[in-house]
C-alpha positions as CSV (number, residue, x, y, z in Angstrom):
1,M,107.7,128.4,102.6
2,R,108.7,124.9,103.7
3,V,106.0,123.2,105.9
4,I,106.2,119.8,107.6
5,A,103.0,118.0,108.4
6,A,103.8,115.5,111.3
7,P,100.4,114.5,113.0
8,N,99.5,111.5,114.9
9,A,96.3,109.7,114.1
10,F,93.1,111.3,114.9
11,K,91.7,108.0,116.8
12,G,88.8,106.5,115.3
13,C,88.5,109.3,112.5
14,L,91.8,109.7,110.4
15,S,94.9,107.7,110.4
16,A,98.2,109.6,110.6
17,G,98.7,109.4,107.0
18,Q,95.2,110.6,106.3
19,A,95.6,113.4,108.6
20,A,99.0,114.6,107.2
21,E,97.3,114.7,103.6
22,A,94.5,116.9,105.1
23,I,97.2,119.1,106.5
24,R,98.9,119.3,103.2
25,R,96.0,120.3,101.1
26,G,94.9,123.0,103.7
27,V,98.6,124.5,103.6
28,L,98.3,124.5,99.8
29,K,95.0,126.1,99.8
30,A,96.2,129.1,101.6
31,C,99.9,129.1,100.2
32,P,100.1,127.4,96.8
33,Q,103.7,127.8,96.4
34,S,104.7,126.0,99.6
35,D,106.6,122.9,99.7
36,V,104.9,120.5,102.0
37,L,106.5,117.4,103.3
38,C,104.2,114.7,105.0
39,V,106.0,112.9,108.1
40,P,103.0,111.1,109.9
41,V,104.1,109.9,113.3
42,A,102.7,107.7,116.2
43,D,103.5,107.4,119.9
44,G,103.3,103.4,120.2
45,G,99.6,103.0,120.0
46,D,97.4,103.0,117.3
47,G,99.0,104.0,114.1
48,L,102.5,102.7,114.7
49,L,102.3,99.8,112.0
50,E,101.0,102.3,109.2
51,V,103.7,104.9,110.0
52,A,106.6,102.5,110.3
53,V,105.8,100.5,107.3
54,E,105.3,103.7,105.1
55,A,108.7,105.3,106.6
56,L,110.6,102.2,106.1
57,H,109.1,101.0,102.6
58,G,108.0,97.9,104.2
59,E,105.0,95.4,103.6
60,I,102.1,94.1,105.4
61,C,102.0,90.4,106.2
62,E,98.5,88.9,106.9
63,V,98.1,86.4,109.5
64,V,95.0,84.8,111.5
65,V,95.4,84.9,115.2
66,K,93.3,84.5,118.3
67,G,91.6,87.8,119.4
68,P,91.2,89.0,122.8
69,R,88.4,86.5,123.5
70,M,90.2,83.6,121.9
71,V,88.2,83.7,118.6
72,D,90.0,83.5,115.2
73,H,90.7,87.0,113.9
74,P,92.4,88.2,110.8
75,S,95.5,90.3,111.8
76,S,98.8,91.6,110.3
77,F,102.3,92.8,110.9
78,G,104.7,94.8,109.1
79,W,107.8,93.4,107.6
80,I,110.9,95.3,106.3
81,A,112.7,92.8,104.4
82,T,115.9,94.9,103.7
83,T,116.6,95.2,107.6
84,R,114.9,91.9,108.7
85,V,112.6,94.0,111.1
86,A,109.0,93.3,112.0
87,V,106.6,95.8,113.4
88,I,103.6,94.7,115.6
89,E,100.7,96.8,116.8
90,M,99.5,94.6,119.7
91,A,96.0,96.2,119.3
92,N,95.7,94.4,115.9
93,A,95.4,91.2,117.8
94,S,94.5,92.0,121.3
95,G,92.8,95.5,121.0
96,L,89.9,96.7,122.7
97,T,88.1,97.7,119.3
98,L,88.2,94.0,118.6
99,V,85.6,93.2,121.3
100,Q,82.2,94.3,121.2
101,E,81.2,96.7,124.1
102,G,78.9,94.2,125.9
103,E,81.7,91.6,125.9
104,R,84.5,93.8,127.1
105,D,86.1,92.2,130.3
106,P,89.8,92.3,131.0
107,A,89.3,89.2,133.3
108,E,88.5,87.1,130.2
109,T,90.9,88.3,127.7
110,S,94.1,87.4,126.4
111,T,97.4,88.8,124.7
112,L,97.7,85.2,123.0
113,G,97.3,86.7,119.5
114,T,100.0,89.1,120.1
115,G,102.4,86.3,120.8
116,Q,101.1,84.5,117.5
117,L,102.2,87.7,115.8
118,I,105.5,87.7,117.4
119,R,105.7,83.9,116.3
120,A,104.8,84.7,112.7
121,A,107.5,87.3,112.7
122,L,109.9,84.7,113.9
123,D,108.9,82.3,111.2
124,K,109.6,85.3,108.6
125,G,113.2,85.5,109.9
126,A,112.8,88.5,111.9
127,E,116.1,89.9,113.6
128,K,114.4,92.6,115.3
129,I,110.7,92.9,116.4
130,I,109.1,96.3,117.5
131,V,105.9,95.9,119.5
132,G,103.6,98.9,120.0
133,L,101.8,98.8,123.2
134,G,98.4,100.4,123.4
135,G,94.8,100.2,122.8
136,S,94.6,96.9,124.5
137,A,91.5,94.9,125.6
138,T,93.7,93.0,128.1
139,C,95.2,92.8,131.7
140,D,96.9,89.4,131.6
141,G,100.4,90.7,132.2
142,G,101.4,89.3,128.9
143,I,100.9,85.7,129.9
144,G,98.9,85.1,126.9
145,M,101.8,86.4,124.7
146,A,104.3,84.3,126.5
147,A,102.0,80.9,126.3
148,A,102.1,81.5,122.4
149,L,105.8,81.6,122.5
150,G,106.2,78.3,124.6
151,Y,106.1,79.4,128.3
152,R,103.7,77.5,130.5
153,F,102.0,78.9,133.5
154,L,101.1,76.4,136.2
155,D,98.9,76.4,139.2
156,R,99.8,74.8,142.5
157,N,98.8,71.4,141.2
158,G,101.2,71.7,138.2
159,A,98.1,72.1,135.6
160,E,98.6,74.7,133.0
161,I,96.4,77.6,133.4
162,H,94.1,79.3,130.6
163,P,96.3,82.5,129.9
164,I,93.7,85.2,130.5
165,G,93.5,87.9,133.2
166,K,91.4,86.1,136.0
167,S,94.1,83.3,135.9
168,L,96.8,85.4,137.1
169,Q,96.1,84.8,140.8
170,S,96.3,80.9,140.1
171,I,100.0,81.0,138.8
172,A,102.3,79.1,141.0
173,A,105.2,78.3,138.8
174,I,106.7,79.2,135.3
175,D,107.9,76.5,133.1
176,T,110.4,77.5,130.5
177,T,111.5,74.3,129.1
178,R,109.5,74.6,126.0
179,V,110.3,78.4,125.2
180,D,111.0,79.0,121.6
181,S,114.7,79.1,121.1
182,R,114.7,81.7,118.4
183,L,113.8,84.3,121.0
184,S,117.5,84.7,122.2
185,R,118.5,85.6,118.8
186,V,116.2,88.4,118.2
187,V,116.4,92.1,119.6
188,F,113.1,93.0,121.0
189,Q,111.8,96.7,121.4
190,G,108.6,97.5,123.2
191,V,107.3,101.1,122.5
192,C,104.6,103.0,124.6
193,D,103.3,106.2,125.7
194,V,102.7,105.6,129.3
195,T,105.1,105.1,132.1
196,N,102.7,103.3,134.6
197,P,104.3,100.4,136.7
198,L,102.8,96.9,136.8
199,T,100.9,97.1,140.1
200,G,99.5,99.5,142.6
201,K,97.1,102.5,142.4
202,D,99.0,103.9,139.3
203,G,99.3,100.2,137.7
204,A,97.8,98.5,134.8
205,S,94.6,97.3,136.5
206,Y,93.6,100.3,138.7
207,V,94.4,102.9,135.8
208,Y,93.2,101.2,132.7
209,S,91.0,98.1,133.4
210,P,87.8,100.3,134.2
211,Q,88.3,101.6,130.5
212,K,88.2,97.8,129.5
213,G,85.1,96.6,131.2
214,A,86.4,95.8,134.6
215,T,84.1,96.3,137.7
216,V,85.5,97.6,141.0
217,E,85.9,94.0,142.4
218,Q,87.6,93.0,139.1
219,V,90.2,95.9,139.4
220,E,91.4,94.6,143.0
221,Q,91.5,91.1,141.7
222,L,93.5,91.7,138.5
223,D,95.9,93.9,140.4
224,A,96.4,91.3,143.0
225,G,96.9,88.9,140.0
226,L,99.4,91.1,138.5
227,A,101.3,91.2,141.9
228,N,101.4,87.5,142.1
229,L,102.7,87.1,138.6
230,A,105.4,89.7,139.6
231,E,106.4,87.4,142.6
232,V,106.4,84.1,140.6
233,I,108.6,85.9,138.0
234,L,111.1,87.2,140.6
235,R,111.3,83.6,142.3
236,D,111.5,81.7,139.1
237,M,113.2,84.0,136.7
238,D,115.0,86.3,138.9
239,M,113.8,89.4,137.4
240,E,111.9,92.4,139.2
241,V,109.2,93.7,137.2
242,R,106.4,95.2,139.6
243,H,107.9,98.8,139.6
244,L,109.2,98.7,136.1
245,Q,108.5,102.0,134.3
246,G,106.1,101.3,131.5
247,G,105.6,97.8,132.9
248,G,102.0,98.3,133.3
249,A,101.3,99.5,129.6
250,A,98.7,97.5,127.7
251,G,97.6,95.6,130.6
252,G,100.8,94.7,131.9
253,L,102.2,93.5,128.4
254,G,105.1,96.0,128.7
255,A,106.4,93.9,131.8
256,G,105.7,90.8,130.2
257,L,107.7,91.7,127.0
258,Y,110.5,92.6,129.3
259,C,110.7,89.6,131.2
260,F,109.6,86.9,128.6
261,V,111.4,88.2,125.4
262,G,114.0,90.7,126.9
263,A,112.5,93.5,125.4
264,L,113.7,97.0,126.0
265,L,110.8,99.3,126.8
266,E,111.1,102.8,125.2
267,K,109.1,105.9,124.8
268,G,107.0,105.4,121.6
269,I,107.3,108.8,120.1
270,D,111.3,108.9,120.5
271,V,111.4,105.4,118.5
272,V,109.1,106.7,115.7
273,I,110.9,110.1,115.4
274,D,114.1,107.9,114.8
275,L,112.2,105.7,112.3
276,V,110.8,108.3,110.3
277,D,114.1,110.4,110.4
278,L,112.1,113.5,111.6
279,K,115.2,115.3,112.9
280,T,116.7,115.2,109.3
281,K,113.3,116.0,107.4
282,I,112.7,119.1,109.2
283,Q,115.9,120.8,108.3
284,G,115.3,124.1,106.6
285,A,111.5,124.1,107.4
286,N,109.8,127.3,108.3
287,L,106.7,125.7,110.2
288,I,105.7,122.3,111.6
289,I,102.2,121.4,111.9
290,T,101.3,118.5,114.2
291,G,98.0,117.3,115.8
292,E,95.9,114.4,117.1
293,G,92.4,113.6,118.4
294,Q,92.7,115.7,121.6
295,I,95.1,118.2,122.8
296,D,95.3,119.0,126.6
297,H,97.7,119.1,129.4
298,Q,98.5,115.5,129.3
299,T,99.8,116.0,125.8
300,R,103.2,117.0,127.4
301,F,103.6,113.6,128.7
302,D,105.3,111.9,125.8
303,K,102.3,112.0,123.5
304,A,103.2,112.3,119.6
305,P,102.4,116.0,119.3
306,A,104.8,116.8,122.3
307,G,107.7,114.9,120.9
308,V,107.3,116.7,117.5
309,A,107.1,119.9,119.3
310,K,110.2,119.3,121.1
311,V,112.3,118.8,118.1
312,A,110.9,121.7,116.5
313,Q,111.9,123.9,119.4
314,H,115.2,122.2,119.5
315,N,115.9,123.3,115.9
316,K,114.2,126.8,116.5
317,I,111.0,126.1,114.3
318,P,107.6,127.1,115.1
319,C,105.2,124.4,115.8
320,I,101.4,124.5,115.6
321,A,99.0,122.0,116.8
322,V,95.6,121.2,115.2
323,C,93.2,118.7,116.9
324,G,89.7,117.5,117.1
325,S,89.0,119.0,120.8
326,V,91.0,121.4,123.1
327,G,91.1,120.2,126.5
328,D,92.3,122.0,129.7
329,G,95.9,123.1,130.5
330,I,97.2,123.8,126.9
331,E,99.3,126.5,128.4
332,E,101.6,123.9,129.8
333,L,102.5,123.0,126.2
334,Y,104.0,126.3,125.3
335,D,107.2,125.8,126.9
336,I,107.8,122.5,125.0
337,G,107.6,124.0,121.6
338,I,103.9,124.1,120.9
339,C,102.9,127.7,119.8
340,S,99.4,127.5,119.6
341,V,96.5,125.0,119.4
342,F,93.5,125.0,117.3
343,S,90.4,122.8,117.1
344,I,89.2,121.6,113.7
345,C,85.4,122.3,114.9
346,P,83.8,125.5,113.3
347,G,81.3,125.7,116.1
348,P,79.3,123.5,118.4
349,I,78.8,120.3,116.7
350,S,78.6,116.6,117.9
351,L,81.6,114.3,118.2
352,A,79.9,112.1,115.5
353,E,79.6,115.1,113.2
354,A,83.3,116.0,113.7
355,M,84.4,112.5,113.2
356,A,82.4,111.8,110.1
357,D,83.7,115.1,108.5
358,G,87.2,115.1,110.0
359,F,89.4,115.2,106.9
360,T,87.5,118.3,105.4
361,L,87.4,119.9,109.0
362,L,91.2,119.6,109.3
363,E,91.8,120.7,105.9
364,D,89.8,123.8,106.4
365,R,91.1,124.6,109.7
366,V,94.7,124.4,108.5
367,E,93.8,126.8,105.6
368,Q,92.8,129.5,108.1
369,V,95.9,128.7,110.3
370,M,98.3,129.1,107.2
371,R,96.3,132.3,106.1
372,T,97.1,133.8,109.5
373,Y,100.6,132.6,109.4
374,G,101.3,133.8,106.0
375,A,99.8,137.1,106.8
376,A,102.1,137.6,109.6
377,H,105.0,136.4,107.9
378,L,104.3,138.7,104.9
379,Y,104.0,142.0,107.1
380,S,106.8,141.2,109.3
381,E,109.0,141.2,106.2
382,S,107.6,144.4,104.8
């Protein structure tokens, strides 16, 4: 039997690579003669860097950048020398996990560190830069990132503003005279797993800022600031970003990448499926096992397991999902290629317990899945 282990990361518990290894071990416990191929995936958020570097045989480059609260922070990006491609996870420089809970405030944070990673990639000689959007602590519309690359955001008196979320409403003009000239010679790809626009009730601030520590008043102020930024961009750069699909990703960094560096915004899982060559690697497989921390009705909206399942369905290969917790509406996943969904939890246990023992729990659950699958396969043949 040939089995493909293609999970996303179990956020805060297992990387995609670790989850794939746990799946591999579980399969071999039940079916020792199986050929198991690990193909970890990501959808643009946490884990993109690891997955891309492993799939493309790249290296990790260490860089010190400014974190979300403008304090020096060790970060990194991926470098694939053969193709001169750099892979950046914005969460490594501007992510929510880099800010202590009591200090989380999207009005005070910046994507400046993400821009510094881009600049480091340019210094390396990158010809293509892939930026994963997700897990941000920010809602600055990408002005911090742009400031690191030479853009200047000015108030009505011509003074340069501090590139953080609460400064958005003060922007009156954008000065592009000092922008890094290398940007025009590089292809940028922004990858994300959301389609939210920049502003409005479905936009970056209203949907995501409360998760980053914003008060109700701050949510409204940040949305107004993003709307102001969009108006100035339209006037000074002749680009419409307010309703851009995916523009609201990572606190508006999606829109910032689009207008300030000319990035194409694409579905993260589609980009990763191409990067890891999943469509080729699954040929001849009998079964695909995917998964991530939680599976529910939202999974179908371009999350990693949904992307894997759609490829499996197209190739008429059964796909089973294993996850930490099973949410509502999983029946909506059956028509996109996920045959069944299993939780790794053996019974009522706390989240802390499940995360502490995630590797073993995943391995054990996959073993039981494979024993069931193998028995059904055996008896159907007889």
